[in-house]
LOPA-195529 format. One record per residue (C-alpha): residue number from 1; residue in three letters; x, y, z. Coordinates in pm, 1 decimal, decimal comma. Example, Ala and Ser with C-alpha at 12.3 -4.5 7.8 and 13.67 -1.06 7.14 Angstrom:
BEGIN
1	ala	1230,0	-450,0	780,0
2	ser	1367,0	-106,0	714,0
***
This chain:
BEGIN
1	met	1143,8	8766,7	-6484,2
2	ile	1054,2	8401,8	-6354,8
3	pro	1247,9	8416,7	-6036,9
4	glu	1073,0	8740,4	-5960,0
5	ile	747,1	8528,8	-5986,1
6	gly	888,3	8268,0	-5742,5
7	asn	959,4	8571,1	-5487,2
8	ile	630,5	8710,9	-5526,0
9	leu	469,9	8395,7	-5458,4
10	leu	669,4	8367,8	-5137,0
11	ile	557,7	8707,2	-5024,4
12	leu	189,0	8607,1	-5082,0
13	ala	254,1	8293,3	-4883,8
14	phe	396,0	8492,1	-4601,0
15	ser	111,4	8756,4	-4624,8
16	val	-176,8	8475,3	-4622,8
17	ser	2,3	8287,7	-4329,2
18	leu	43,2	8604,6	-4116,1
19	leu	-324,5	8721,7	-4169,9
20	ser	-428,3	8361,9	-4084,1
21	phe	-243,2	8352,7	-3754,6
22	ile	-364,6	8735,0	-3669,6
23	ser	-741,9	8648,9	-3760,4
24	ala	-749,5	8313,2	-3547,4
25	thr	-601,8	8470,6	-3262,8
26	tyr	-834,9	8804,7	-3273,3
27	ser	-1129,8	8576,9	-3314,2
28	tyr	-1064,1	8397,5	-2990,3
29	tyr	-988,7	8684,2	-2767,8
30	ala	-1268,7	8896,1	-2917,2
31	asp	-1484,6	8587,5	-2902,4
32	ile	-1596,3	8630,1	-3271,3
33	lys	-1698,2	8381,3	-3549,2
34	ile	-1535,0	8364,0	-3851,9
35	phe	-1507,4	8131,7	-4145,4
36	asp	-1279,7	7842,6	-4161,2
37	leu	-930,6	7946,1	-4183,8
38	ser	-799,9	7597,2	-4279,1
39	lys	-884,8	7621,2	-4589,7
40	asn	-600,8	7909,8	-4639,6
41	ile	-335,7	7627,9	-4572,3
42	tyr	-432,9	7487,6	-4938,8
43	leu	-347,1	7825,3	-5088,5
44	ile	-17,2	7866,0	-4894,5
45	phe	78,2	7507,4	-5022,3
46	thr	5,2	7578,4	-5360,2
47	leu	202,7	7925,1	-5357,3
48	leu	493,4	7735,1	-5189,2
49	leu	493,2	7426,6	-5444,6
50	ala	476,5	7698,7	-5745,3
51	ser	781,2	7872,3	-5573,8
52	phe	953,5	7565,2	-5533,9
53	phe	922,4	7460,1	-5868,7
54	ile	1045,2	7786,1	-6003,0
55	leu	1364,2	7764,1	-5798,1
56	glu	1404,8	7382,1	-5954,6
57	phe	1347,6	7540,4	-6279,4
58	ser	1623,3	7804,0	-6267,5
59	phe	1862,3	7515,9	-6141,0
60	leu	1740,0	7285,4	-6433,6
61	thr	1788,1	7570,2	-6704,0
62	asp	2123,1	7673,1	-6539,3
63	asp	2001,7	8047,6	-6465,1
64	phe	2308,6	8160,3	-6291,4
65	ser	2161,5	8496,1	-6281,2
66	val	2012,4	8377,7	-5956,5
67	leu	2280,0	8397,0	-5693,5
68	tyr	2168,8	8096,5	-5500,3
69	val	2195,5	7875,2	-5821,2
70	ala	2520,7	8043,7	-5925,0
71	asn	2645,0	7956,7	-5598,0
72	asn	2501,9	7576,8	-5580,9
73	ser	2524,2	7439,4	-5926,9
74	asn	2744,0	7426,4	-6250,5
75	pro	2650,5	7338,6	-6650,1
76	asn	2860,8	6996,1	-6597,5
77	leu	2654,9	6874,5	-6301,9
78	pro	2426,8	6591,7	-6386,2
79	met	2061,6	6651,9	-6428,3
80	tyr	1982,3	6450,9	-6114,1
81	tyr	2217,6	6664,7	-5878,8
82	lys	2074,1	6975,7	-6043,3
83	phe	1752,4	6864,0	-5903,8
84	ser	1853,0	6811,5	-5542,9
85	ala	2095,2	7103,2	-5551,6
86	leu	1797,3	7287,5	-5447,5
87	trp	1845,3	7188,1	-5072,3
88	gly	2214,4	7184,4	-5112,8
89	gly	2228,4	7520,2	-4948,5
90	his	2099,4	7733,9	-4680,3
91	glu	1836,0	7942,6	-4872,5
92	gly	1699,9	7637,7	-5066,6
93	ser	1685,4	7397,8	-4794,5
94	leu	1490,2	7640,3	-4602,6
95	leu	1219,1	7685,6	-4877,8
96	leu	1203,3	7308,1	-4904,0
97	phe	1138,7	7316,8	-4510,3
98	val	843,7	7535,9	-4506,8
99	leu	692,0	7362,7	-4803,5
100	ile	693,1	7044,5	-4600,1
101	ile	561,6	7255,3	-4307,1
102	ser	262,8	7329,8	-4547,4
103	ile	226,5	6977,7	-4637,4
104	trp	193,6	6858,9	-4289,4
105	met	-64,9	7114,2	-4213,7
106	val	-275,3	7013,2	-4508,2
107	val	-258,2	6664,9	-4399,2
108	phe	-356,6	6745,1	-4053,6
109	asn	-633,3	6945,4	-4172,8
110	leu	-768,6	6658,6	-4398,3
111	leu	-729,5	6377,3	-4112,2
112	ser	-851,7	6586,3	-3799,2
113	ser	-1220,6	6634,4	-3732,7
114	tyr	-1305,8	6913,9	-3493,6
115	ser	-1683,5	7029,7	-3404,6
116	lys	-1604,5	7373,5	-3362,3
117	ile	-1425,5	7561,2	-3651,9
118	glu	-1274,4	7799,1	-3412,3
119	glu	-1095,4	7576,7	-3238,3
120	lys	-932,7	7405,3	-3570,0
121	asn	-858,4	7767,4	-3666,6
122	leu	-676,0	7803,8	-3329,4
123	val	-474,3	7475,5	-3365,4
124	leu	-348,9	7593,9	-3715,1
125	ser	-288,6	7939,8	-3619,9
126	phe	29,4	7814,8	-3379,9
127	ala	131,9	7620,0	-3703,0
128	his	118,2	7956,3	-3893,5
129	leu	328,0	8115,4	-3631,1
130	ile	607,1	7920,5	-3705,7
131	leu	525,7	7913,5	-4070,4
132	phe	538,0	8288,5	-4136,3
133	ser	844,1	8329,3	-3901,5
134	leu	1042,1	8113,0	-4116,9
135	leu	895,0	8270,3	-4442,9
136	gly	963,1	8615,8	-4317,8
137	phe	1314,3	8513,5	-4230,3
138	ile	1347,7	8365,0	-4608,8
139	ile	1215,6	8669,9	-4782,4
140	phe	1409,5	8935,0	-4581,4
141	ser	1732,4	8762,5	-4495,8
142	ser	1792,8	8458,5	-4690,0
143	asn	1608,1	8484,9	-5019,9
144	pro	1692,1	8206,4	-5269,3
145	phe	1559,2	8430,1	-5583,9
146	glu	1824,2	8713,1	-5534,5
147	arg	1972,8	8808,6	-5858,1
148	leu	2346,3	8849,4	-5945,4
149	ile	2345,9	9198,3	-6048,4
150	pro	2448,9	9336,5	-6304,7
151	ile	2669,0	9049,9	-6419,2
152	ala	2549,9	8681,9	-6397,0
153	ser	2795,6	8439,0	-6354,2
154	met	2887,4	8240,7	-6648,4
155	ser	2936,8	7862,1	-6504,8
156	gly	2840,6	7860,8	-6144,1
157	thr	3053,2	7738,8	-5833,0
158	asp	2923,3	7428,3	-5804,3
159	leu	2736,6	7200,4	-5558,7
160	asn	2945,7	7082,6	-5290,4
161	pro	3087,5	6742,8	-5386,0
162	leu	3020,1	6600,5	-5050,3
163	leu	2660,0	6637,7	-5133,2
164	gln	2665,7	6495,2	-5509,6
165	asp	2562,8	6150,1	-5371,4
166	phe	2201,9	5949,1	-5372,3
167	ala	2171,0	5968,0	-4996,2
168	phe	2176,1	6346,8	-4983,5
169	thr	1896,7	6358,0	-5212,7
170	ile	1670,1	6168,9	-4983,7
171	his	1819,9	6261,6	-4651,8
172	pro	1713,9	6623,0	-4606,1
173	pro	1360,1	6594,7	-4720,9
174	ile	1293,2	6294,3	-4471,6
175	leu	1463,8	6445,8	-4192,7
176	tyr	1270,7	6763,8	-4251,8
177	leu	932,6	6558,4	-4283,5
178	gly	1052,0	6475,4	-3888,2
179	tyr	1134,8	6823,6	-3773,6
180	ala	829,5	6985,7	-3950,1
181	gly	599,4	6726,6	-3826,8
182	leu	692,4	6818,3	-3464,5
183	ile	523,4	7139,0	-3534,0
184	ile	161,8	6977,5	-3518,7
185	pro	200,3	6858,3	-3151,3
186	phe	345,7	7197,9	-3081,5
187	ser	26,7	7361,2	-3219,5
188	leu	-194,7	7107,5	-3056,5
189	ala	-10,4	7183,1	-2708,4
190	leu	-43,6	7561,9	-2738,6
191	ala	-412,8	7532,0	-2846,9
192	arg	-463,9	7304,5	-2535,9
193	cys	-358,8	7595,4	-2351,0
194	phe	-662,0	7790,4	-2478,2
195	asn	-907,2	7512,3	-2345,3
196	val	-895,1	7343,0	-2719,5
197	ser	-909,8	6989,2	-2547,1
198	glu	-1110,3	6785,6	-2815,6
199	gly	-888,9	6482,6	-2873,9
200	trp	-547,8	6657,3	-2802,5
201	thr	-373,4	6380,6	-2656,1
202	met	-466,5	6142,1	-2908,3
203	tyr	-358,1	6389,8	-3201,3
204	ile	-34,4	6447,4	-3009,0
205	arg	21,8	6109,9	-2995,6
206	asn	-31,8	5998,5	-3322,8
207	trp	140,6	6331,1	-3487,5
208	thr	437,4	6286,6	-3252,1
209	val	486,7	5904,5	-3357,0
210	ile	493,4	5957,1	-3732,4
211	ser	704,7	6261,6	-3691,3
212	trp	972,7	6058,1	-3482,5
213	ser	937,4	5791,5	-3748,3
214	phe	1088,2	6029,2	-4024,8
215	leu	1294,2	6185,0	-3795,9
216	thr	1443,0	5822,7	-3718,4
217	leu	1500,4	5742,8	-4073,3
218	gly	1624,3	6097,6	-4166,2
219	ile	1903,4	6075,9	-3866,8
220	ala	1991,0	5703,0	-4000,8
221	leu	2028,5	5815,0	-4369,4
222	gly	2258,2	6085,7	-4239,1
223	ser	2473,2	5833,1	-4043,9
224	trp	2485,9	5597,3	-4328,0
225	trp	2565,5	5875,0	-4594,9
226	ala	2854,0	5996,5	-4355,8
227	tyr	2992,5	5631,5	-4320,9
228	tyr	3039,8	5559,5	-4669,5
229	glu	3077,1	5927,4	-4819,3
230	leu	3326,9	6093,1	-4578,9
231	gly	3606,5	5811,6	-4588,1
232	trp	3621,5	5814,0	-4215,8
233	gly	3446,0	5451,1	-4171,1
234	gly	3241,2	5552,0	-3893,3
235	trp	2859,3	5554,3	-3813,3
236	trp	2862,1	5842,7	-3568,5
237	phe	3102,1	6141,8	-3457,2
238	trp	2927,0	6339,0	-3206,0
239	asp	2954,2	6574,8	-3484,8
240	pro	2789,6	6886,2	-3323,9
241	val	2510,5	6914,5	-3606,9
242	glu	2463,7	6541,5	-3544,3
243	asn	2393,6	6619,2	-3173,1
244	ser	2161,0	6883,3	-3272,8
245	ser	1930,1	6644,8	-3479,9
246	leu	1950,5	6399,8	-3180,5
247	val	1821,0	6645,1	-2912,2
248	pro	1486,5	6664,9	-3073,4
249	trp	1470,0	6299,8	-3127,0
250	leu	1501,5	6224,8	-2782,1
251	leu	1246,3	6501,2	-2686,6
252	ala	997,8	6357,4	-2931,0
253	thr	1053,6	6009,9	-2799,9
254	ala	973,3	6142,6	-2440,4
255	leu	671,2	6341,8	-2582,3
256	phe	509,4	6029,9	-2719,3
257	his	560,7	5825,3	-2427,9
258	ser	398,1	6125,6	-2197,6
259	ala	113,0	6142,6	-2463,4
260	ile	22,5	5793,4	-2413,3
261	val	-6,2	5841,1	-2033,3
262	ser	-207,4	6172,6	-2101,6
263	asn	-415,2	6002,3	-2335,4
264	ser	-487,8	5688,1	-2133,8
265	arg	-474,5	5823,7	-1795,6
266	lys	-553,6	6199,5	-1815,2
267	ile	-227,6	6269,7	-1611,7
268	phe	112,9	6422,2	-1707,9
269	asn	-80,0	6649,4	-1922,6
270	asn	161,9	6961,8	-1824,1
271	trp	455,1	6744,8	-1878,1
272	thr	323,9	6671,3	-2251,0
273	ile	269,5	7004,5	-2321,5
274	val	614,1	7111,6	-2232,1
275	leu	762,1	6835,0	-2407,7
276	ser	560,7	6940,3	-2714,5
277	ile	709,6	7304,7	-2693,9
278	leu	1075,9	7158,1	-2600,5
279	ser	1084,3	6916,2	-2939,1
280	val	1009,3	7220,1	-3150,7
281	ile	1249,7	7439,8	-2975,3
282	gly	1535,2	7176,1	-2993,2
283	cys	1466,3	7182,0	-3384,1
284	phe	1511,5	7554,2	-3361,4
285	ile	1827,0	7529,9	-3179,4
286	gly	1958,8	7270,0	-3417,0
287	met	1855,5	7506,7	-3719,0
288	phe	2053,2	7804,2	-3554,0
289	leu	2344,5	7574,0	-3510,4
290	val	2370,4	7457,6	-3833,5
291	arg	2300,9	7777,9	-4012,5
292	ser	2464,3	8034,0	-3795,4
293	gly	2818,5	7971,6	-3866,9
294	ile	2892,4	7934,7	-3506,7
295	leu	2972,5	7548,9	-3537,9
296	thr	3233,4	7418,8	-3770,7
297	ser	3104,1	7083,4	-3927,1
298	val	3080,4	6919,9	-4267,6
299	his	2693,6	6960,2	-4212,9
300	ser	2700,5	7331,4	-4198,9
301	phe	2457,9	7494,1	-4445,1
302	ala	2559,0	7854,2	-4379,1
303	leu	2881,5	8102,4	-4250,9
304	asp	2669,1	8422,7	-4185,3
305	pro	2661,4	8530,3	-3813,7
306	glu	2434,7	8784,7	-3914,2
307	arg	2145,9	8559,2	-4023,3
308	gly	2222,7	8315,7	-3707,4
309	leu	2150,3	8621,2	-3496,3
310	ile	1795,3	8667,0	-3655,7
311	leu	1731,1	8305,0	-3636,5
312	leu	1839,9	8311,8	-3259,9
313	leu	1600,7	8608,3	-3214,7
314	ile	1313,0	8409,2	-3382,2
315	thr	1397,3	8105,1	-3145,5
316	leu	1406,7	8309,9	-2842,5
317	ala	1064,6	8494,8	-2961,1
318	ile	859,7	8176,9	-2999,2
319	thr	1032,7	8020,3	-2690,4
320	leu	894,5	8343,2	-2467,7
321	tyr	584,5	8334,2	-2659,9
322	ser	491,9	7963,4	-2596,8
323	phe	592,0	7932,3	-2226,1
324	phe	400,5	8282,6	-2183,7
325	ile	110,1	8066,1	-2299,5
326	phe	164,9	7780,6	-2106,9
327	phe	224,7	7934,6	-1771,3
328	arg	-93,7	8147,7	-1811,4
329	ser	-278,9	7849,7	-1872,0
330	asp	-450,4	7647,1	-1597,6
331	ile	-392,3	7257,3	-1711,6
332	ser	-483,2	7012,8	-1444,5
333	asp	-434,5	6626,3	-1421,6
334	asn	-674,1	6350,4	-1293,9
335	asn	-607,3	6427,8	-922,3
336	ser	-809,7	6127,4	-799,7
337	leu	-587,7	5879,6	-999,6
338	asn	-340,3	5689,1	-779,4
339	tyr	-42,9	5456,6	-927,2
340	ser	225,5	5276,9	-758,2
341	ile	604,5	5295,2	-805,3
342	ile	596,9	4970,2	-982,1
343	ser	290,5	5100,7	-1236,9
344	lys	340,9	5168,3	-1608,5
345	glu	263,8	5543,9	-1520,7
346	tyr	581,1	5526,4	-1298,2
347	phe	806,1	5357,1	-1545,9
348	leu	703,5	5594,9	-1818,8
349	leu	782,1	5897,3	-1606,0
350	ile	1116,0	5789,0	-1508,1
351	asn	1146,7	5677,5	-1892,4
352	asn	1081,8	6040,7	-1986,0
353	leu	1301,6	6179,7	-1711,6
354	phe	1602,1	5988,5	-1843,3
355	leu	1517,8	6098,3	-2195,2
356	val	1518,7	6474,0	-2117,0
357	ile	1840,7	6458,3	-1898,5
358	leu	2018,1	6260,6	-2191,1
359	ala	1903,7	6541,5	-2409,6
360	val	2034,1	6803,2	-2196,8
361	ile	2342,1	6643,6	-2142,8
362	ile	2385,4	6607,7	-2519,7
363	leu	2290,3	6971,7	-2584,9
364	phe	2542,2	7088,4	-2296,0
365	gly	2841,1	6916,6	-2460,9
366	thr	2779,9	7041,2	-2788,1
367	val	2722,8	7406,5	-2705,7
368	tyr	2960,9	7430,4	-2413,4
369	pro	3274,5	7497,6	-2660,7
370	ile	3073,2	7768,1	-2810,5
371	phe	3035,8	7960,2	-2432,7
372	tyr	3386,6	7855,1	-2346,7
373	glu	3499,8	8028,4	-2630,2
374	ile	3310,2	8342,1	-2570,1
375	phe	3413,5	8375,8	-2218,2
376	ser	3782,7	8302,7	-2241,0
377	asp	3908,9	8537,0	-2482,4
378	gly	3895,8	8330,6	-2794,8
379	lys	4047,5	7996,7	-2641,4
380	thr	3922,0	7674,7	-2776,2
381	ile	3804,8	7345,3	-2622,6
382	ser	3670,2	7043,4	-2791,0
383	val	3389,4	6787,5	-2644,3
384	gly	3431,4	6447,5	-2813,8
385	ala	3332,0	6101,7	-2782,0
386	pro	3492,3	6023,3	-2459,0
387	tyr	3250,0	6279,1	-2276,6
388	phe	2938,5	6173,6	-2455,7
389	asn	3002,8	5820,8	-2420,2
390	leu	3082,2	5845,1	-2052,4
391	val	2772,9	6020,4	-1963,5
392	thr	2525,6	5870,8	-2257,1
393	val	2587,6	5493,0	-2201,3
394	pro	2487,7	5453,4	-1818,9
395	ile	2175,4	5624,4	-1891,9
396	ala	2112,9	5429,9	-2209,1
397	phe	2160,7	5107,8	-1976,6
398	phe	1910,7	5234,1	-1753,9
399	leu	1647,0	5336,3	-2053,4
400	ala	1707,6	4976,0	-2169,3
401	phe	1578,6	4841,2	-1843,7
402	phe	1286,0	5080,2	-1798,2
403	gln	1182,9	4988,8	-2174,1
404	gly	1199,8	4633,5	-2138,2
405	tyr	1004,0	4580,6	-1807,6
406	gly	796,5	4897,4	-1851,7
407	val	607,5	4719,9	-2154,7
408	leu	493,7	4444,6	-1903,2
409	thr	365,5	4693,3	-1626,4
410	asn	-3,3	4773,9	-1606,7
411	trp	-195,7	5098,5	-1547,8
412	gly	-210,3	5161,6	-1164,4
413	ser	6,6	4860,6	-1065,4
414	ser	255,5	4623,0	-1187,2
415	ala	148,3	4279,0	-1376,1
416	asn	277,7	3977,3	-1182,8
417	ser	538,7	3929,0	-1454,6
418	ile	862,2	4012,1	-1280,4
419	lys	1021,3	3669,2	-1245,6
420	ser	918,7	3547,2	-1618,0
421	phe	1091,6	3878,1	-1717,6
422	leu	1420,1	3810,7	-1523,9
423	ile	1408,9	3442,1	-1642,2
424	thr	1403,5	3561,3	-2003,9
425	val	1649,5	3796,7	-1936,7
426	ser	1897,2	3567,4	-1775,0
427	leu	1826,6	3316,5	-2059,2
428	met	1891,3	3594,1	-2349,0
429	ile	2204,6	3709,9	-2155,7
430	phe	2360,0	3345,2	-2135,4
431	ile	2245,0	3261,4	-2515,0
432	ser	2385,4	3604,3	-2632,2
433	phe	2739,9	3567,8	-2427,7
434	ile	2782,6	3237,9	-2604,0
435	phe	2667,0	3386,4	-2936,8
436	ser	2943,8	3660,6	-2915,0
437	tyr	3226,3	3435,6	-2782,9
438	leu	3174,5	3186,1	-3044,3
439	ile	3191,0	3439,3	-3320,0
440	phe	3432,6	3715,1	-3176,3
441	asn	3649,6	3476,5	-2919,5
442	phe	3654,7	3764,4	-2651,3
443	leu	3406,5	4015,5	-2472,6
444	ser	3450,4	4367,8	-2423,8
445	leu	3266,7	4601,2	-2198,4
446	phe	3067,4	4733,3	-2474,8
447	asn	2981,3	4393,0	-2539,1
448	val	2863,3	4320,7	-2212,5
449	leu	2643,7	4651,6	-2170,9
450	gly	2505,0	4584,6	-2512,9
451	ile	2407,1	4231,9	-2439,3
452	ile	2268,6	4325,7	-2122,9
453	met	2059,1	4601,7	-2266,4
454	ile	1960,7	4423,5	-2560,9
455	ser	1835,7	4118,7	-2333,4
456	phe	1624,1	4375,5	-2126,7
457	ile	1450,1	4504,6	-2443,7
458	leu	1378,6	4182,6	-2618,9
459	ser	1264,9	4025,0	-2307,8
460	gly	985,1	4265,3	-2263,9
461	val	908,4	4268,1	-2645,2
462	ile	876,1	3850,9	-2641,1
463	ile	691,0	3825,0	-2323,0
464	ser	430,9	4098,1	-2425,3
465	ala	394,7	3956,7	-2750,1
466	leu	313,3	3589,5	-2610,0
467	lys	62,2	3751,6	-2360,6
468	thr	-133,1	3933,4	-2624,4
469	tyr	-81,0	3674,6	-2936,6
470	asn	-447,2	3516,2	-2873,3
471	asp	-604,6	3848,1	-2886,3
472	lys	-536,7	3985,3	-3256,8
473	lys	-675,3	4336,6	-3187,0
474	ile	-447,8	4394,7	-2878,8
475	phe	-133,2	4210,8	-3042,1
476	leu	-179,3	4431,2	-3370,5
477	asn	-215,1	4744,0	-3172,3
478	lys	104,7	4649,5	-2985,5
479	leu	268,8	4540,6	-3274,2
480	gly	397,6	4896,6	-3410,0
481	met	554,9	4937,4	-3067,1
482	asn	717,3	4612,1	-3044,6
483	leu	872,0	4632,0	-3377,1
484	ala	1010,7	4981,5	-3286,5
485	his	1164,8	4833,0	-2970,5
486	ile	1302,6	4555,0	-3133,1
487	gly	1447,7	4794,8	-3382,7
488	ile	1622,9	4981,9	-3084,9
489	ala	1753,6	4651,1	-2975,8
490	val	1910,1	4566,2	-3315,2
491	thr	2058,2	4917,6	-3320,0
492	ile	2217,2	4873,6	-3002,2
493	phe	2347,7	4544,7	-3102,2
494	gly	2522,9	4682,1	-3381,9
495	ile	2662,9	4970,2	-3192,6
496	gly	2807,1	4750,1	-2945,5
497	val	2955,0	4505,0	-3176,9
498	val	3115,6	4752,6	-3432,2
499	ser	3229,8	4961,4	-3120,3
500	ser	3409,7	4661,5	-2979,8
501	his	3519,1	4450,2	-3284,7
502	ser	3610,1	4703,9	-3534,0
503	asn	3957,9	4680,6	-3687,9
504	ser	4165,2	4935,3	-3869,2
505	lys	4515,0	4981,1	-4023,3
506	glu	4690,8	5249,7	-4226,8
507	val	4900,1	5109,3	-4488,4
508	ile	5155,9	5273,8	-4766,3
509	leu	5172,4	5038,1	-5049,0
510	glu	5294,2	5025,7	-5395,8
511	ile	5156,2	4827,1	-5695,7
512	gly	5220,0	4459,7	-5612,2
513	glu	5268,1	4503,9	-5231,1
514	ser	4997,7	4356,3	-4961,4
515	ala	4912,6	4409,8	-4606,0
516	thr	4684,8	4196,8	-4372,5
517	leu	4413,9	4286,3	-4151,4
518	ser	4174,1	4049,3	-3930,4
519	asn	4119,0	3758,2	-4199,3
520	tyr	4208,7	3962,8	-4508,8
521	glu	4511,8	4030,4	-4705,9
522	phe	4482,7	4348,3	-4921,6
523	thr	4703,4	4370,0	-5223,0
524	leu	4745,8	4649,9	-5446,4
525	ile	4708,9	4548,4	-5817,4
526	ala	4671,2	4826,1	-6041,1
527	glu	4577,5	5198,5	-6089,8
528	asp	4295,1	5351,9	-6326,3
529	phe	4178,4	5680,1	-6409,1
530	lys	3816,1	5778,5	-6446,9
531	glu	3685,2	6119,5	-6622,9
532	glu	3316,7	6241,1	-6579,3
533	pro	3173,2	6573,3	-6698,4
534	asn	3215,5	6730,7	-6352,8
535	phe	3519,5	6542,6	-6192,9
536	tyr	3780,8	6304,6	-6254,6
537	ser	3909,2	6045,4	-6026,5
538	gln	4222,4	5831,2	-5967,3
539	ile	4153,8	5445,8	-5875,4
540	ala	4347,3	5207,8	-5663,7
541	ile	4260,5	4855,0	-5748,2
542	phe	4280,2	4636,8	-5459,8
543	asn	4231,1	4264,6	-5461,5
544	val	4109,8	4138,5	-5110,7
545	glu	4141,4	3787,9	-4998,2
546	asn	3950,3	3615,2	-4728,6
547	leu	4221,5	3399,1	-4579,8
548	ser	3979,1	3169,7	-4377,3
549	asn	3826,4	3062,3	-4706,8
550	gly	4023,3	3161,4	-4973,7
551	lys	3770,9	3364,7	-5153,3
552	asn	3854,0	3686,4	-5318,6
553	phe	3709,7	4025,7	-5454,5
554	asp	3824,7	4363,4	-5584,8
555	leu	3779,2	4700,5	-5418,1
556	lys	3837,4	5012,1	-5608,1
557	pro	3856,3	5344,1	-5400,3
558	glu	3898,6	5671,8	-5561,8
559	lys	4055,5	6022,7	-5499,2
560	ser	3834,8	6256,0	-5702,5
561	phe	3886,4	6621,7	-5818,6
562	tyr	3602,1	6842,4	-5856,3
563	pro	3758,4	7156,9	-6112,7
564	ala	3461,2	7379,1	-6043,4
565	ser	3514,8	7392,1	-5663,1
566	arg	3845,0	7292,2	-5665,7
567	ser	3769,2	7001,0	-5413,2
568	ile	3930,2	6699,9	-5345,3
569	met	3688,2	6412,6	-5236,9
570	thr	3755,9	6062,8	-5094,0
571	glu	3544,4	5779,9	-5254,5
572	ser	3556,5	5475,6	-5027,7
573	ala	3506,9	5103,9	-5165,2
574	ile	3315,6	4881,5	-4919,8
575	ala	3239,4	4520,3	-4974,2
576	ile	2949,9	4364,7	-4795,0
577	thr	2978,8	4020,7	-4623,2
578	pro	2742,0	3839,2	-4423,2
579	lys	2928,4	3889,3	-4102,8
580	glu	3096,0	4252,8	-4155,0
581	asp	3169,2	4523,3	-4408,3
582	val	3551,3	4535,6	-4566,4
583	tyr	3629,7	4910,2	-4612,4
584	ile	3890,1	5079,7	-4775,8
585	ser	3945,3	5469,1	-4812,4
586	leu	4248,6	5647,1	-4979,2
587	ser	4444,2	5929,3	-4843,4
588	glu	4674,2	6061,7	-5097,5
589	arg	4935,2	5922,6	-5343,2
590	leu	5262,4	5997,0	-5289,9
591	asp	5508,2	6130,8	-5532,3
592	ser	5701,9	5784,9	-5519,3
593	gly	5398,6	5623,7	-5661,7
594	glu	5282,7	5463,5	-5327,6
595	trp	4922,1	5504,0	-5185,3
596	ile	4835,1	5583,0	-4833,0
597	ala	4517,6	5366,6	-4768,3
598	lys	4331,4	5318,8	-4445,9
599	leu	4183,5	4960,2	-4405,3
600	gln	3908,9	4852,1	-4202,1
601	thr	3653,0	4584,6	-4102,4
602	lys	3339,2	4666,4	-3980,3
603	pro	3135,0	4371,2	-3804,5
604	phe	2760,8	4378,5	-3830,8
605	val	2784,3	4770,8	-3882,7
606	arg	2449,2	4731,5	-4092,8
607	phe	2208,0	4632,9	-3810,7
608	ile	2248,9	5010,6	-3688,2
609	trp	2071,7	5099,4	-3983,6
610	leu	1843,8	4773,8	-3999,1
611	gly	1718,3	4862,0	-3661,7
612	ser	1659,6	5225,5	-3752,1
613	ile	1469,1	5087,5	-4021,3
614	leu	1241,4	4864,2	-3819,6
615	met	1209,2	5161,1	-3563,0
616	cys	1063,5	5391,8	-3866,0
617	leu	825,6	5097,4	-3962,9
618	gly	688,4	5032,6	-3623,8
619	gly	619,2	5421,7	-3599,0
620	ile	466,0	5450,5	-3938,4
621	phe	236,5	5120,1	-3856,1
622	ser	132,2	5251,3	-3524,4
623	phe	28,6	5567,5	-3663,2
624	ser	-151,5	5423,1	-3947,1
625	arg	-325,5	5166,2	-3706,6
626	arg	-464,1	5434,8	-3491,8
627	met	-555,2	5692,3	-3754,0
628	phe	-715,4	5471,3	-4012,6
629	val	-835,6	5138,2	-3795,2
630	lys	-1133,9	5201,7	-3598,6
***
């Protein structure tokens, strides 16, 4: 009976959201004043939260009469993972997503103020458009409270072993905070098409940056999880689902910069609205790719083309509706404003164009194999790292220059700082070359490109910080931006180094045998066995000696078997040193008793995630500074 209550609460939330959208839209067209519909969001949030807790209760009590619980849990699953198993599959993750949408709507309602209730109703109505569309999809096509009738499962299928990990418990919620947060700028942009102009650019700028911050952190967590959990040792694989999260991130980055110009100079207004729409559409396209079964990926949630088709139709409907509203509107810029080719306006415009082009290129490379298979009678083709590296690195190089020098330009015309910028860039390039050569003894193309890109970005940050240091208010206002830009430079440093100087080697060893890689000697010294309630593992124990200083340590990679799902998982072992990660993953144990293992060294790989954390902190600081400091 309890799961049925959860389903009823979902239906009530759907009904209230739909009525709120209809009421706000009707009141606008009919020019009728109605009560404050923003209060409805508190009711919707309460209903969704209660429904969420009911589904959690079903997991924690092993109620395998609920189909979704039976497919994603098991009596032997640790309680911690039973809790996070709720978002381990398609239906539950969608429930979490709509709950997070309602949370953002509540927060927006609390932090924003409008002189006219009707305008606030209209803004929230477009968020309701997304909310009731997804709630309808959940209720009629992906219901997490569906019963197993007439016979319930006795034990459940188990949670995907890949997801039985700490990073998974926090990665999806944080990523969804980023995706769902972009619905607020989307709603503000569509409301602007109906002449709701009160503070719209300021709100879009602020809400985009906080969404971008969570999206950055969510993508970084996914990268970190894949690095140590999948056993490949890579930080990014150009997986289609990874790409589908990168596309809205790029569009959100462009949107934030466009909103800065719209807010400060009253231009690029149409550009800001279009980017607000595209950012949300990018999220929906990613949702379709993940949940339709059209792609093969370790990240995919569902393999149901019928549900994928419904999601595609929802995406098309929202896209057509949004652009119909946009093209019917009359949004004008400040046409009396002039700016030069070396002004901040121009640099931000070029920056946005490059970001959008990059997003389109990545999306094209992601979906091209799908269309190729459709129109070539089932023939398949893959688009991998060579394509993406070839097309993204040159664009990223130019983006770094525009990002670095762009922060030094003024509105209308450039600041007189090109000489100091070039001198600083030259000095940083020289220092970076010396530093890189001393550590690695050689330089590769990725090294050179990375050094130049980092020098562009950091030179702009350093000069900007020095110029504003004496004015504490301006310095603090720019601190979030500078921190985010430093984060980008740190991430580029990590990417450049690990792409150029990683080493790997596959070996076959029996107990007592050794292999060398870089400055390390790996010796297989013993085997062990571990049994947990829901899995058991074979463990290979390696002693690793650093040949340069004589220090040694043990690494214990595992090969785990999960009986409930009959899955075999690789648990890599990683040692973190100041310079690099030492990484071992097991392939298989031969009948002869030998182990096939992959040995890797990953220099400065953690700078990739350190940079992402700095970007996130910069965005959060910028949001809090502008929202709460007057």
